[in-house]
N, C-alpha and C positions, 0 to 999 in steps of 0.2 A: 462372440462375447470377447471384450477386451481383456487382456491379461492384467494381473496386478501391476506389472511394470508400466503398462500402457496407461492404466488409471492414474498411477503416480505421475507419469509424464503429463497427462491431461490436467492434473491439478496444478501444474506449473510451479514446482517447488522454488524456482529462482525468484518468484515474486513474493515468497513468504516473509522475507525480511520486512516488507511493508506492513505486515500484521504484527510481527514480533517486536520490532523496535518501539513503536508507540506505547505498548503495554509495559515494556521494560523501563522506558523513560518515565512514564507516569508513575510507576512503582518507585523509581528513584526519588521523585518529588514527594511521594507519600512517606518515604523514609526520612527525608529532610523535615517533613512536617510532624514526624513522630508517630505516624499512624499506620505503618506497614502491617498488612494482614495477609499472610502468605497464601491462604486458600482462596481469598478473594482475588488476589493477583493471578492465580492459576486459572480461575474461572474467567476472568477478563481475557486472559490469553486464549482460552478455548473459544470464547465468543469471537475474538478477532481472527483466529485461524479458520474457524468454521465459516465466517463471512468471506474471507479471502478465497478459500477453496470453493465456496459456493458461487461466488461471482465468477470465478474462472470457469467452472462447469457451466454456469448459466450463459456466459459469453460463448463457450464452445457450442452449446445447444442453439442459441439464437443465430449465431453466424452460420452454423451448419445447416439449419433449415432454410436460411435465406440464400445459401449457396455462395457466401462471400469468403469461405475458407478453402476454396478449391485449389488455390495457388499460393501456399504459405511458405515463407522463408524460415520462420521461427519454429518454436516447439510444435510437436504434433498436435493435431486437433482430433479428438475422438470421433466426432460426427463427420467432419470433413474428410477424414482418412478412411472412414468406413469401419474403424475398429470397434465402434459401439453404435447402437441405434440412437436416434434422437430421443426416444422415450426413456432409454436407459440413462442417458446423460442428464435429462430433465429430472428424473427421480433422484439422481445423485446430488444435483444442485439443491433440490427441495429438502433432501435429508440433511444436508449441511446447514441450511437455513433453520431447520427444525432444531438441530443441536444448538445453534447459536441462540435461538429463542429460549430454549429450556435453561441453558446456562445463564442467560441474561435474567430470566425470571427468578432464578435462585438468588442472584445478586439484588434484585429488586426487593424480594422478601427480606433478605438480610439487612438491607439498609432502610427499608420502609419508604424508599423514594419512589412512589408509584408513578411519578411523572417520567421516570426512565422508560416506562413501557412504550409511550408514543415515540420516544427517541429511538428505541430499538426497532420499532416498526418502520420508521423512516429509513433506518440503516438497511433493513432488509429490502424495502421497496427500491431504494437507490441502487442496491446491488443487482436487483433484477432488471430494472429499467435502464441500466447502463447500456446494454445492447438489446434488451427485450422490448416487446411491444411494437406498435406501429411507428412510433417516433422516438427511438432510443436516444437519450441525450448524449451518449458517448459518441454518436455520429454527428453531433452538432457542436463540436469544439468545447464541450463542457466537462470532459473527462478529468482534466487537471484540477479544475475547481472542486469537483466532487472528491477526488483523491485527497486534496489538501484538507478539506473539511472532515471527511470520514476517517482517513488514516493519519491525520495530523491532529487537528483541534479536538474532535469528538473522542477519538481513541485515547489520546493522552489525558485530557481532562476527565474523561469518564473513568479511566483506570484509577486516577488519583482520587476522584470523588467516592467511588465505591469502597475505598479503603479508609479514607479519613473523614468521609461524610461532610466535607465542605470543600470549597474550591479555592485553593491558594492561588495567588496571582502568578506564582512561579510556574504553575502547570500551564497556564495560558501562554506564557512567553516560551516555555520549553516546547510547546506543540508546534511552534512556527518552523524551526529548523527541521523537525521531524517530518512535517507535512511537505516541506520543500524537497527533501530527499526522496520522499515517496513519489512526488511529481516527477523527479528526475528519472525514476525507473520507467514511468509511463511514457515520458517524452522520448527516451531512447528507443523504447519498444515501437512507438508510433513513427519515429524517424526511420527505423528499419523498414516499416511497412508502407511508407508513402507510395511506393511504386505499385503496390497491389491494392491499397485502400482507395486510391483515387479512381480507378476505373470501376471499383465495386460500389462507388457512391458513399463511402464512409468518410465524412468530412471531419476527421479528427483535427485537433488544433495544429498538428504537424502538417496536415494537408492544406489547411487554411493559410498557415504562415509560409509554407514552402521550405525547401531543404535548408537554405542558408540561415534564415531566421530561427528555424527550429534548432539548429546546432548552437546558435548563440543563446537561445533560451535554456538549452540543456546545461551549458557551461554556467550560466547564471544560477540555475537551480543547485549546482554543486558548490558554488562559491558563497552564495548568500547565507547558507546556514552558519558558516564560520564567522561572518560579520555579526550575526545575531548572538552567537556564543561569546564573541569578543565583548559585546555590549553587556552581557550578563556577568562577566567576571567580577566587577566591583561588588555585586550583591551575592554572588556564589563563586568565590575565588577558585575552587577546585574544578570548575567547569573548564578551566584553561587546559586541562588534560585532553579535552576533546580535540584541540588543535593538533595533537600528535597524529591524528588520523589523516591529516591533510595530504601526506605523501601518497595515499591511496587514490587521490583524485587526479594525480598526474597522468597516469596511463590512459584512463578513459577520456580525459580532456584532450590529450594529444591525439588519440584515435579519431575523435569527433572533429577536431580542428583540421586534421589531415584528410578528411573526407571519407572515412570508412563507410561502407554501405552494405546492405544485404547481410550475408552471413558474417561479414567482418564485424557487424555490430552486436552479434550474439555474445562475443567475448566482452564487449563493452557493457552489455547488460549484466553479465556475471560480475564484472569489476564494480559496477554501480551497486549491486546488491551487497558485495563484500564491504565496500566503503560504508554503506548504510549500517551494516551490522557492527563494524568496528566503531564508527561514529557513535552509534547508539550505546554500545557498551561503555565507552569512555565518558560519554555525556551522563549516563546513569550513575557511574561511579562518582563523577564530579558533583552531581546533584545530591547524592546520598551522603557524602562526607560532610561532617559538620562545618559550617562556615566560621 
């Protein structure tokens, strides 16, 4: 049986900014719209975190039973390392999805927006089939699109909606830089794993594009959010505060441009997560302050 420390490592805490940031940013938009509801924001955060941890455990389970995690450079895999059985990790993933579903249902009841139920169901199915099933879409270069939609557009706009019960245009625009930075986390992770994913038959976007173009894509994902924010400044002036986080992009961009590989990219993954958190905090503050 895996220890609590191993279960925590298997949850891949370095990926959690992808769940936290869209909820915080969506709440910033809700504050701007005058409809912030703290307990609904916390429930939205619980949904996002449960889905993120759930997809991480589901990924661990699916890759473990397929034998594609035998030679990993990144964080430990519970099934691949033998720390936990496949059935234990599967139960952990399903428990996370159950928590997300219950928290989401409370929000549905609170808002009366029953159409959110199929949206939530699609989110859970997308989390499972990222690496699950006979044709996981994460192995067909669709991971970045999924991350942009679910940890960008849907997470930000959904968080705003359950608090203000309508969808401000600002939520849609704010979801774009958030989704791009979430994609950056996935891209640098897959860049690190090109050498092991290729022989395992995992055709991530990084495998399809190759090393050089994947590095260019990663840099674009870090820079484009600032272009979007710059375009928002006339409508939401205090979002200019977000530009202060730009210095945190220097180190990961330098490492990727200089050809960091393998374990050298683990630090870059950490730096990307740190950038995402600081960007999200400043962006949220800028959105929440009155224009």
